[in-house]
C-alpha positions in Angstrom: 0.0 0.0 0.0 2.8 2.4 1.0 4.6 1.6 -2.3 1.5 2.2 -4.3 1.0 5.6 -2.7 4.6 6.6 -3.2 4.5 5.6 -6.9 1.3 7.5 -7.3 2.9 10.6 -5.8 5.9 10.3 -8.0 3.7 10.0 -11.1 1.7 13.0 -10.0 4.7 15.2 -9.8 5.8 14.3 -13.3 2.4 14.0 -14.9 2.4 16.4 -17.9 -1.4 16.5 -17.8 -1.3 18.4 -14.5 1.1 20.9 -16.1 -1.2 21.4 -19.0 -4.2 21.8 -16.7 -2.4 24.4 -14.7 -1.5 26.3 -17.9 -5.1 26.1 -19.1 -6.4 27.3 -15.8 -4.0 30.3 -15.8 -5.0 31.2 -19.4 -8.7 30.9 -18.5 -8.3 33.3 -15.5 -6.3 35.8 -17.6 -9.0 35.6 -20.4 -11.8 36.1 -17.9 -10.1 39.1 -16.3 -9.6 40.7 -19.8 -13.2 40.0 -20.7 -14.7 41.2 -17.4 -12.9 44.5 -17.4 -13.5 45.2 -21.2 -17.2 44.5 -20.9 -17.4 46.5 -17.6 -18.6 43.4 -15.8 -16.1 44.4 -13.1 -15.2 48.0 -12.5 -11.7 48.8 -13.7 -11.1 50.5 -10.4 -11.2 47.1 -8.7 -9.5 45.0 -11.4 -7.2 45.7 -14.3 -7.2 43.7 -17.4 -4.0 41.9 -18.3 -3.6 44.2 -21.4 -3.7 47.3 -19.1 -1.2 45.8 -16.8 1.2 45.1 -19.7 0.7 48.6 -21.0 1.5 50.1 -17.6 4.5 47.9 -17.3 5.8 49.1 -20.6 5.1 52.7 -19.7 6.9 52.4 -16.4 9.9 50.9 -18.2 10.0 53.7 -20.7 9.8 56.4 -18.0 12.4 54.7 -15.9 10.0 54.4 -12.9 10.5 50.7 -12.1 13.9 49.0 -12.0 15.6 51.6 -9.8 13.1 51.0 -7.1 13.3 47.2 -7.6 17.1 47.3 -7.2 16.9 49.3 -4.0 14.4 46.8 -2.5 16.6 43.9 -3.6 19.7 45.5 -2.0 17.8 46.0 1.3 16.6 42.4 1.2 20.0 41.0 0.3 21.9 42.7 3.2 19.2 42.0 5.8 18.7 38.4 4.7 22.5 37.7 4.6 23.0 39.2 8.1 20.0 37.2 9.5 21.3 33.9 7.9 24.9 34.5 9.3 23.7 35.4 12.8 20.9 32.8 12.9 23.0 29.9 11.7 26.0 30.8 13.8 24.0 31.4 17.0 22.0 28.2 16.4 25.1 26.1 16.2 26.6 27.9 19.2 23.4 27.1 21.2 23.9 23.4 20.6 27.7 23.4 21.2 27.3 25.5 24.4 24.0 24.4 26.1 24.4 27.0 28.9 24.4 29.8 26.3 21.1 28.5 24.9 19.7 28.3 28.4 20.6 31.9 29.0 19.7 33.5 25.6 16.7 31.4 24.4 14.2 33.2 26.6 15.4 36.6 25.3 15.3 35.3 21.7 11.7 34.1 22.2 10.7 37.4 23.7 12.2 39.4 20.8 10.6 37.1 18.2 7.2 37.6 19.8 7.3 41.4 19.4 5.1 42.5 16.5 7.4 43.9 13.9 4.8 46.5 12.9 4.9 47.8 16.5 8.7 48.5 16.4 8.9 49.9 12.9 8.2 53.5 14.2 11.1 53.0 16.6 13.4 51.8 13.9 12.5 54.8 11.8 13.4 57.1 14.8 16.6 55.2 15.5 17.8 54.6 11.9 15.8 57.0 9.7 13.5 56.2 6.8 16.3 55.1 4.5 18.2 52.0 3.9 19.3 51.1 7.4 15.9 50.8 9.0 14.7 48.4 6.3 17.7 46.2 6.7 17.2 46.0 10.5 13.5 45.1 10.0 14.3 42.4 7.5 17.0 41.1 9.9 14.4 40.9 12.7 11.8 39.2 10.5 14.2 36.4 9.5 16.8 35.8 12.1 14.7 33.9 14.7 13.1 31.6 12.2 16.6 30.6 10.9 18.0 30.4 14.5 15.4 28.0 15.8 15.4 25.9 12.7 19.2 25.6 12.9 19.0 24.5 16.6 16.3 21.9 15.8 18.5 20.5 13.0 21.7 20.5 14.9 20.1 18.6 17.8 19.3 15.8 15.3 23.0 15.0 14.9 23.2 11.2 15.4 24.9 10.1 18.7 27.0 7.5 16.8 28.5 10.3 14.7 29.5 12.2 17.8 31.0 9.0 19.2 33.1 8.7 16.1 34.3 12.2 16.6 35.3 11.5 20.1 37.1 8.2 19.1 39.2 10.1 16.6 39.8 12.9 19.0 38.2 15.6 16.8 38.4 19.1 18.0 35.3 21.0 18.8 35.6 23.0 15.6 36.0 19.8 13.6 33.0 18.2 15.3 30.9 21.2 14.4 32.1 21.4 10.7 32.1 17.7 10.0 29.0 16.4 12.0 26.8 19.0 13.7 26.6 21.6 10.8 25.9 19.0 8.1 23.2 17.5 10.2 21.5 20.8 10.6 21.5 21.7 6.9 18.0 20.3 6.0 16.4 22.4 8.8 18.6 25.4 8.0 17.4 25.4 4.4 13.8 24.9 5.6 14.2 28.1 7.6 15.9 30.0 4.8 13.2 28.9 2.3 10.4 30.2 4.6 12.1 33.5 5.5 13.2 34.3 2.0 9.6 35.0 0.9 8.6 36.6 4.1 11.7 38.8 4.1 10.8 40.4 0.8 7.3 40.9 2.1 8.9 42.7 5.0 10.7 45.0 2.6 7.5 46.0 1.0 5.8 46.5 4.3 8.6 48.7 5.6 8.8 50.8 2.4 5.0 51.3 2.4 5.2 52.6 5.9 8.2 55.0 5.6 10.3 55.3 2.5 11.3 57.6 -0.4 12.0 54.8 -2.8 11.6 51.1 -3.3 8.8 48.8 -4.5 6.7 49.5 -1.4 7.0 53.2 -2.1 5.7 52.5 -5.7 2.8 50.6 -4.2 1.8 53.4 -1.9 2.1 56.0 -4.6 -0.1 53.9 -6.9 -2.6 53.4 -4.2 -2.8 57.1 -3.4 -3.7 58.0 -7.0 -5.9 54.9 -7.5 -3.7 53.6 -10.3 -4.9 50.0 -10.3 -2.8 48.8 -13.3 0.3 50.0 -11.5 -0.8 48.2 -8.3 -1.1 45.0 -10.3 2.3 45.5 -12.0 3.9 45.8 -8.6 2.1 42.8 -7.2 3.2 40.7 -10.1 6.8 41.8 -9.8 6.8 41.1 -6.0 5.3 37.6 -6.6 7.9 36.8 -9.3 10.8 38.0 -7.1 9.5 36.0 -4.1 9.2 32.8 -6.2 12.7 33.4 -7.6 14.2 33.9 -4.2 12.7 30.7 -2.9 13.9 28.9 -6.0 17.5 30.2 -5.5 17.4 28.8 -1.9 16.2 25.4 -3.4 19.1 25.4 -5.9 21.7 26.1 -3.3 20.2 23.3 -1.1 20.4 20.8 -4.0 24.0 21.8 -4.7 25.0 21.3 -1.1 22.9 18.4 0.1 21.7 16.5 -2.9 24.9 16.4 -4.8 
Protein backbone atom coordinates (compact mmCIF):
# COMPACT_ATOMS: atom_id res chain seq x y z
CA UNK A 1 0.00 0.00 0.00
CA UNK A 2 2.76 2.42 0.95
CA UNK A 3 4.64 1.64 -2.25
CA UNK A 4 1.52 2.25 -4.33
CA UNK A 5 0.97 5.64 -2.71
CA UNK A 6 4.63 6.57 -3.21
CA UNK A 7 4.49 5.57 -6.87
CA UNK A 8 1.30 7.55 -7.35
CA UNK A 9 2.87 10.62 -5.76
CA UNK A 10 5.91 10.35 -8.01
CA UNK A 11 3.70 9.99 -11.08
CA UNK A 12 1.66 13.01 -9.98
CA UNK A 13 4.74 15.18 -9.77
CA UNK A 14 5.82 14.28 -13.28
CA UNK A 15 2.40 13.99 -14.93
CA UNK A 16 2.36 16.37 -17.93
CA UNK A 17 -1.44 16.46 -17.82
CA UNK A 18 -1.26 18.38 -14.54
CA UNK A 19 1.09 20.95 -16.06
CA UNK A 20 -1.24 21.36 -19.05
CA UNK A 21 -4.23 21.78 -16.72
CA UNK A 22 -2.36 24.44 -14.74
CA UNK A 23 -1.51 26.35 -17.91
CA UNK A 24 -5.10 26.14 -19.13
CA UNK A 25 -6.42 27.34 -15.76
CA UNK A 26 -4.04 30.31 -15.82
CA UNK A 27 -4.99 31.20 -19.40
CA UNK A 28 -8.66 30.93 -18.46
CA UNK A 29 -8.26 33.31 -15.50
CA UNK A 30 -6.34 35.82 -17.61
CA UNK A 31 -8.96 35.64 -20.39
CA UNK A 32 -11.80 36.10 -17.89
CA UNK A 33 -10.09 39.12 -16.33
CA UNK A 34 -9.61 40.68 -19.76
CA UNK A 35 -13.24 40.02 -20.70
CA UNK A 36 -14.67 41.18 -17.37
CA UNK A 37 -12.87 44.54 -17.45
CA UNK A 38 -13.46 45.23 -21.15
CA UNK A 39 -17.19 44.51 -20.88
CA UNK A 40 -17.39 46.45 -17.57
CA UNK A 41 -18.62 43.36 -15.79
CA UNK A 42 -16.07 44.38 -13.14
CA UNK A 43 -15.21 48.03 -12.54
CA UNK A 44 -11.67 48.82 -13.73
CA UNK A 45 -11.07 50.54 -10.39
CA UNK A 46 -11.22 47.12 -8.70
CA UNK A 47 -9.53 44.99 -11.35
CA UNK A 48 -7.21 45.74 -14.25
CA UNK A 49 -7.22 43.73 -17.44
CA UNK A 50 -3.99 41.92 -18.34
CA UNK A 51 -3.55 44.20 -21.36
CA UNK A 52 -3.74 47.30 -19.11
CA UNK A 53 -1.17 45.76 -16.77
CA UNK A 54 1.20 45.08 -19.67
CA UNK A 55 0.70 48.61 -21.00
CA UNK A 56 1.46 50.09 -17.58
CA UNK A 57 4.55 47.88 -17.25
CA UNK A 58 5.83 49.12 -20.62
CA UNK A 59 5.08 52.73 -19.69
CA UNK A 60 6.94 52.42 -16.38
CA UNK A 61 9.91 50.92 -18.18
CA UNK A 62 9.98 53.71 -20.72
CA UNK A 63 9.81 56.38 -18.01
CA UNK A 64 12.44 54.67 -15.86
CA UNK A 65 10.01 54.39 -12.94
CA UNK A 66 10.49 50.74 -12.08
CA UNK A 67 13.87 49.01 -12.00
CA UNK A 68 15.64 51.57 -9.85
CA UNK A 69 13.06 50.97 -7.12
CA UNK A 70 13.29 47.19 -7.59
CA UNK A 71 17.08 47.33 -7.24
CA UNK A 72 16.86 49.29 -3.98
CA UNK A 73 14.39 46.78 -2.50
CA UNK A 74 16.61 43.88 -3.57
CA UNK A 75 19.66 45.50 -1.98
CA UNK A 76 17.77 45.97 1.29
CA UNK A 77 16.62 42.37 1.16
CA UNK A 78 20.04 40.95 0.29
CA UNK A 79 21.87 42.66 3.15
CA UNK A 80 19.16 42.01 5.77
CA UNK A 81 18.72 38.38 4.73
CA UNK A 82 22.47 37.70 4.60
CA UNK A 83 22.96 39.16 8.08
CA UNK A 84 20.05 37.18 9.50
CA UNK A 85 21.33 33.94 7.91
CA UNK A 86 24.86 34.47 9.28
CA UNK A 87 23.69 35.35 12.78
CA UNK A 88 20.87 32.79 12.90
CA UNK A 89 22.99 29.85 11.72
CA UNK A 90 26.02 30.84 13.78
CA UNK A 91 24.05 31.40 16.96
CA UNK A 92 22.00 28.24 16.40
CA UNK A 93 25.14 26.10 16.17
CA UNK A 94 26.57 27.89 19.22
CA UNK A 95 23.41 27.06 21.19
CA UNK A 96 23.94 23.36 20.56
CA UNK A 97 27.68 23.40 21.24
CA UNK A 98 27.25 25.51 24.39
CA UNK A 99 23.98 24.45 26.09
CA UNK A 100 24.40 27.00 28.89
CA UNK A 101 24.44 29.76 26.27
CA UNK A 102 21.13 28.47 24.89
CA UNK A 103 19.68 28.28 28.40
CA UNK A 104 20.62 31.92 28.99
CA UNK A 105 19.67 33.46 25.64
CA UNK A 106 16.72 31.39 24.44
CA UNK A 107 14.18 33.23 26.59
CA UNK A 108 15.39 36.59 25.26
CA UNK A 109 15.26 35.33 21.67
CA UNK A 110 11.71 34.07 22.19
CA UNK A 111 10.72 37.43 23.67
CA UNK A 112 12.18 39.42 20.79
CA UNK A 113 10.62 37.05 18.25
CA UNK A 114 7.15 37.57 19.75
CA UNK A 115 7.28 41.37 19.40
CA UNK A 116 5.06 42.47 16.48
CA UNK A 117 7.39 43.95 13.88
CA UNK A 118 4.77 46.52 12.91
CA UNK A 119 4.95 47.84 16.48
CA UNK A 120 8.69 48.45 16.43
CA UNK A 121 8.89 49.91 12.91
CA UNK A 122 8.23 53.47 14.17
CA UNK A 123 11.11 53.01 16.63
CA UNK A 124 13.39 51.77 13.87
CA UNK A 125 12.52 54.84 11.81
CA UNK A 126 13.37 57.08 14.79
CA UNK A 127 16.64 55.25 15.45
CA UNK A 128 17.83 54.64 11.88
CA UNK A 129 15.80 57.05 9.72
CA UNK A 130 13.47 56.22 6.82
CA UNK A 131 16.29 55.15 4.53
CA UNK A 132 18.23 51.97 3.87
CA UNK A 133 19.31 51.09 7.42
CA UNK A 134 15.87 50.82 9.03
CA UNK A 135 14.71 48.44 6.27
CA UNK A 136 17.75 46.20 6.71
CA UNK A 137 17.22 46.01 10.47
CA UNK A 138 13.53 45.15 10.04
CA UNK A 139 14.33 42.38 7.53
CA UNK A 140 16.95 41.05 9.93
CA UNK A 141 14.39 40.89 12.75
CA UNK A 142 11.83 39.24 10.48
CA UNK A 143 14.22 36.43 9.50
CA UNK A 144 16.85 35.78 12.15
CA UNK A 145 14.73 33.94 14.72
CA UNK A 146 13.14 31.56 12.23
CA UNK A 147 16.57 30.65 10.92
CA UNK A 148 17.97 30.40 14.45
CA UNK A 149 15.39 27.97 15.83
CA UNK A 150 15.40 25.85 12.66
CA UNK A 151 19.18 25.57 12.95
CA UNK A 152 18.96 24.54 16.59
CA UNK A 153 16.34 21.90 15.78
CA UNK A 154 18.47 20.52 12.95
CA UNK A 155 21.73 20.53 14.90
CA UNK A 156 20.12 18.63 17.77
CA UNK A 157 19.28 15.83 15.33
CA UNK A 158 22.95 14.96 14.93
CA UNK A 159 23.22 11.20 15.39
CA UNK A 160 24.87 10.10 18.66
CA UNK A 161 27.00 7.55 16.81
CA UNK A 162 28.48 10.34 14.70
CA UNK A 163 29.48 12.20 17.83
CA UNK A 164 30.98 8.99 19.21
CA UNK A 165 33.09 8.67 16.07
CA UNK A 166 34.27 12.24 16.55
CA UNK A 167 35.31 11.45 20.13
CA UNK A 168 37.05 8.24 19.12
CA UNK A 169 39.16 10.08 16.57
CA UNK A 170 39.76 12.91 19.04
CA UNK A 171 38.24 15.57 16.78
CA UNK A 172 38.45 19.11 18.03
CA UNK A 173 35.27 21.03 18.85
CA UNK A 174 35.55 22.97 15.58
CA UNK A 175 36.03 19.76 13.57
CA UNK A 176 33.01 18.21 15.27
CA UNK A 177 30.92 21.22 14.37
CA UNK A 178 32.07 21.41 10.75
CA UNK A 179 32.06 17.66 10.02
CA UNK A 180 29.04 16.45 11.98
CA UNK A 181 26.81 19.05 13.65
CA UNK A 182 26.59 21.60 10.85
CA UNK A 183 25.93 19.04 8.06
CA UNK A 184 23.20 17.46 10.20
CA UNK A 185 21.50 20.82 10.59
CA UNK A 186 21.48 21.70 6.88
CA UNK A 187 18.00 20.34 5.96
CA UNK A 188 16.42 22.36 8.78
CA UNK A 189 18.59 25.38 7.99
CA UNK A 190 17.36 25.43 4.42
CA UNK A 191 13.77 24.94 5.58
CA UNK A 192 14.18 28.11 7.64
CA UNK A 193 15.89 29.97 4.79
CA UNK A 194 13.17 28.95 2.34
CA UNK A 195 10.35 30.22 4.55
CA UNK A 196 12.09 33.45 5.52
CA UNK A 197 13.22 34.27 1.97
CA UNK A 198 9.65 34.98 0.89
CA UNK A 199 8.58 36.64 4.14
CA UNK A 200 11.71 38.80 4.15
CA UNK A 201 10.82 40.35 0.82
CA UNK A 202 7.29 40.92 2.07
CA UNK A 203 8.90 42.71 5.03
CA UNK A 204 10.75 44.97 2.59
CA UNK A 205 7.48 45.99 0.96
CA UNK A 206 5.79 46.51 4.32
CA UNK A 207 8.62 48.71 5.59
CA UNK A 208 8.78 50.76 2.40
CA UNK A 209 5.01 51.29 2.41
CA UNK A 210 5.21 52.63 5.94
CA UNK A 211 8.19 54.96 5.57
CA UNK A 212 10.35 55.32 2.47
CA UNK A 213 11.25 57.61 -0.38
CA UNK A 214 11.96 54.81 -2.83
CA UNK A 215 11.63 51.06 -3.33
CA UNK A 216 8.81 48.79 -4.47
CA UNK A 217 6.74 49.51 -1.38
CA UNK A 218 6.98 53.22 -2.12
CA UNK A 219 5.71 52.54 -5.66
CA UNK A 220 2.83 50.55 -4.22
CA UNK A 221 1.82 53.37 -1.85
CA UNK A 222 2.13 55.96 -4.61
CA UNK A 223 -0.10 53.92 -6.94
CA UNK A 224 -2.63 53.38 -4.16
CA UNK A 225 -2.81 57.11 -3.40
CA UNK A 226 -3.74 57.99 -6.98
CA UNK A 227 -5.94 54.87 -7.48
CA UNK A 228 -3.69 53.62 -10.31
CA UNK A 229 -4.95 50.03 -10.32
CA UNK A 230 -2.85 48.80 -13.28
CA UNK A 231 0.31 49.99 -11.53
CA UNK A 232 -0.76 48.23 -8.33
CA UNK A 233 -1.07 44.98 -10.26
CA UNK A 234 2.30 45.53 -11.96
CA UNK A 235 3.94 45.84 -8.55
CA UNK A 236 2.07 42.83 -7.16
CA UNK A 237 3.15 40.67 -10.11
CA UNK A 238 6.78 41.79 -9.75
CA UNK A 239 6.79 41.09 -6.01
CA UNK A 240 5.30 37.63 -6.62
CA UNK A 241 7.86 36.78 -9.30
CA UNK A 242 10.77 37.97 -7.15
CA UNK A 243 9.53 36.01 -4.11
CA UNK A 244 9.24 32.83 -6.18
CA UNK A 245 12.72 33.45 -7.62
CA UNK A 246 14.22 33.91 -4.16
CA UNK A 247 12.73 30.65 -2.88
CA UNK A 248 13.95 28.90 -6.04
CA UNK A 249 17.48 30.20 -5.45
CA UNK A 250 17.43 28.75 -1.93
CA UNK A 251 16.24 25.43 -3.39
CA UNK A 252 19.07 25.43 -5.94
CA UNK A 253 21.68 26.09 -3.25
CA UNK A 254 20.18 23.33 -1.12
CA UNK A 255 20.38 20.82 -3.98
CA UNK A 256 23.96 21.84 -4.69
CA UNK A 257 25.04 21.34 -1.06
CA UNK A 258 22.89 18.45 0.13
CA UNK A 259 21.68 16.51 -2.92
CA UNK A 260 24.94 16.39 -4.85
